N, C-alpha and C positions, 0 to 999 in steps of 0.2 A: 525620417526622424525617429519613428518608433523602433526601427531596427537598430539604430545606433544606441538608443537608450537601453534596449533589451540586451545588446551585446555587452554594454558596460555593467548591467546588473548581473549578467552571467559571470563576467570576469570577477566581480566582487564576491559573488556567491561561491564559486568554485575556487576562489583564492583563499578562503578561510579553512583552517585546519579542521575545525569542528564539523565542517560539512562532510568529511570523510570518515567520521566516527562510525556511522552505520555500515559502511562498506567493510571496515575491519571487523566489526561485530558479526557480520554475516559469515565471513570466512571462518572465524573461530567457532561459531555456533554450528555451522554446517559440518565441519570436520569432527566436532564432538558427536553430532548426531550420526554421522557415517560410522564412527567407531562403535557406537551402540548398535547400529543396524548390522554391522559386520559380525559382532561378537555374539549377540543374543537378542531376545526380546522381539522387536518389531519385525525382523526378517522372518522369524519362526511363525509369528502371527499371520503374516501375509501368506506364507506357505500353507498354513492350516486352513485359512479361508478358501484359498484356491483349490486345495485338495478336497475340501468338503463339498465343493461345487463341481467336482469332476474334472478339474483342469490340471495340467502338468505345471507344477510350481516353477520348475527350472526354465520354462519358456518366458515367464513374465516377471521373475525377480531380477530386474534389469536396472540399468542406469536411469532410464526414463521413469520407471515406477518409483524408485527410491527418491529421485529428485522431486517428483510430484508430492510424495508423502512428506518430504522435508519442507516443502513450501507451506504446508498447512499451519504448523505452529508458528513459523516465522511471519506469516501474513497476519496472524492474530496478535503476536507479542512484539516482535522487533520492528517490523515495517511501520506500524502506527507510531511507535516511539520516536524513530528518527525522522519520519515525515513531520511530526508535530514539532520536533526540536528545531528543524530548519524553518518551518512556517512561523513559529513564535519569534524567530530572529529577524525576519524580513523587514519589519518596520520598527519594532521596539528596540532592536539592537542599534539602529541608526540614531534613534532618539536618545538612547542611553549614552552613546559615544559622542553625542553633540554634533553629528554631521548632517542631521536632517534639515536644519535651516540652510546649511550651505548647499545641499542638494536642491532645495526648492528655490534657491536664488537663480537657478538656470531657467531658461524659457520653457518651463513645463508646468502644467497644472497639477493639482493634487490628484485628481482622478487619473490623469495620464501616468503619474508616478506609481500609483497603486496598481494600475492595470499592468504596467511593465513588470513590477515586482511579482504580481500574481502569475503572470505568464512564465517568468523565470522560475518560480516555484513549481509550476506544472512540469517544466522541462527537467528540473531536478527530480521530481517524483518519477518521471519516466526513466531517467537514468538509474535511479535507485532500484526500480523494479526490474529493469533489464539486467542490472548487475546481480541482483538477487537470483533471478532465474538462470542466468548464464553460469555463475559460479556454482550453483547447486548442481546443474547438469554436468559441468566439467569435473567437479570433484567426485560426483557419483560415478562418472565413467571411469575414473581411475580405480575405484574400489569394486565396481560391478561391471559385468559384461553388457554389451549392447543387445537389445532385444525388444520384444513387445511391451506394451504398457498395460498395467492393471490399474484402473481408476475405481476407487472404492470409498464411498462416503455414506455410511448408513443413515445419518440424520436427513440427508437429502435424497435418499433412495437412489444413489448412484452406484451402479455395478456394471462395469464395462471392460471388455478386453479389446485392445487395439493393436494393429500391426505397428511396427516401429515407425514407418513413414507417416502414418496417420496420427500416431501418438505425438510425434515431434511437431506436426502441423498444429494440432490442438494445443500443445504445450506453449508454442509461440503465440497462438491466438489468445490464450487465456491471459497473457500478460497485458493485453489491452485493457481488460477489465480490472486487473490488479492496479494498473496505472491510474484508472479512474478512482479506485478506492483510496490509493495513496494521495491523489490530488484532493479528494474530499477532506481527508484528515488534515492535510497541509493547509487547505483553505480555511478549515475551522480554527486552527492555530493562528493563521494569518488574520482572521477577523478579530480575535482577541488582541493580537499584536497592534492593531490599529487604534486600540484604546490606550489611555495613558497608564501603562503598566510596564513592568520589567519583562524581558524576554522569557525568563524562567516561569514567571506567573502565567504568561500566555500559553506556554507549553503545558504547564500543569493543568490549567483550566480545560484545554482541549482534550487532554488525556482523561481528565476526570469526567468530562461529558461523555466520552466514548466508553469508558469502563462502566459508567452508570447505565448506559444503554445495554451493555453486555449483561450486567447483573439483573436488570429488570426484564430483559428478554428471557433469561433463564428461569424466572419464577413461574411455577406451574399455573398460578391463578391469573397470570397475564399472557397466557399462551395465545388467547384469541386476538391479542393486540400486537402480535409479533411484527406486523407490517409497519408499525409506527416506530420501530427501532432500527438504527443503522446496521447492526450486524446482520440482520435478516437480509438486507439488500447487498451487503458486501460479499455474500457467499455466491453470487452469480458466476464468479470466475470458475468455480468448480462445476457448475451445472452444465457447462458446454461439453463436458466429458460424458454426459448421460446419453443414452440411446433410446429414443431421440431426445435432443435437448429441449427443455420446456421454454420455447422462445417467447411465449406470452408472459411467463413469469420473469424472464430475463429483461424483456422490453419494459415491463412495469418498474422493475428495480432501476433500470437505466434512467428512466424519466425521473424517478424520485431522487436519485443521486445527482443528476444534472441540476434539478431544481434546488436541492439543498446547497450545492456548491455555489450557484448563482446567488442564492439568498444570503449566504455568509459573506460573499463579496460585497453585496449591496449594503448590508448592515455595517461591515467594517468601513466601507467607503463613506457612508453617511456619518459615522462617528469621527472619522478622520477629517472630514470637511469642516466640522464645527470645532475641531480641537485647536486649542491655543498652543502654538509651537514656539512663539517668540519668547514667552516667559518661562 
């Protein structure tokens, strides 16, 4: 029964045109970034850092390196936006369209309905992240040669040079963590969507909560409280490129993100259980 409900939710989700807005935005943003990489700026900066550490820049200015650097700003700006956009639609859009009462007329409880929609949202988050990483690598391969990977992230003290095969393996592995990040953001918007509000309001509240975390984490006098903010834990996807990866730090953030995701679902489900849908 759960499988049939999930299949129907996925059909509805991927049948909406607005679901694909994020995929189109990724393509446009990535090609714009590749043009900047190719002409000037970031490519020369990567070459300068490599040369300053005694490495041949030509061996590591590759499709893998450029794809990895393209993911950084997109994971901070674009991915949260489109994950929240879909999460805010999952329940609130059905209520706005007046189809929620008809859906609940079927032999399904409210908690089962929410669980099905939540899982469908996680599936969408995974598809969104895979599309983000695959298109970034494919477009980067058109513009740049295949070669080793250079992973560089000064705030996290990540500096590592990898062979192409190892870099590709870690590149694919990091998408598991990015999927978790997208699912957390989608779940936050899903929680607000369970309340009696418009889809746009649910999306805006989720993004406001996220950007408030970004702003507070960046304040110098709150540096000691970084562990209390979501962006601190979202960065674990890049830490797997470190040598060696800080697995204790990664495990800690994984527990926090899982707990946060479950908490938002419980809050949203509790609000939806007592919500008057008939009137």
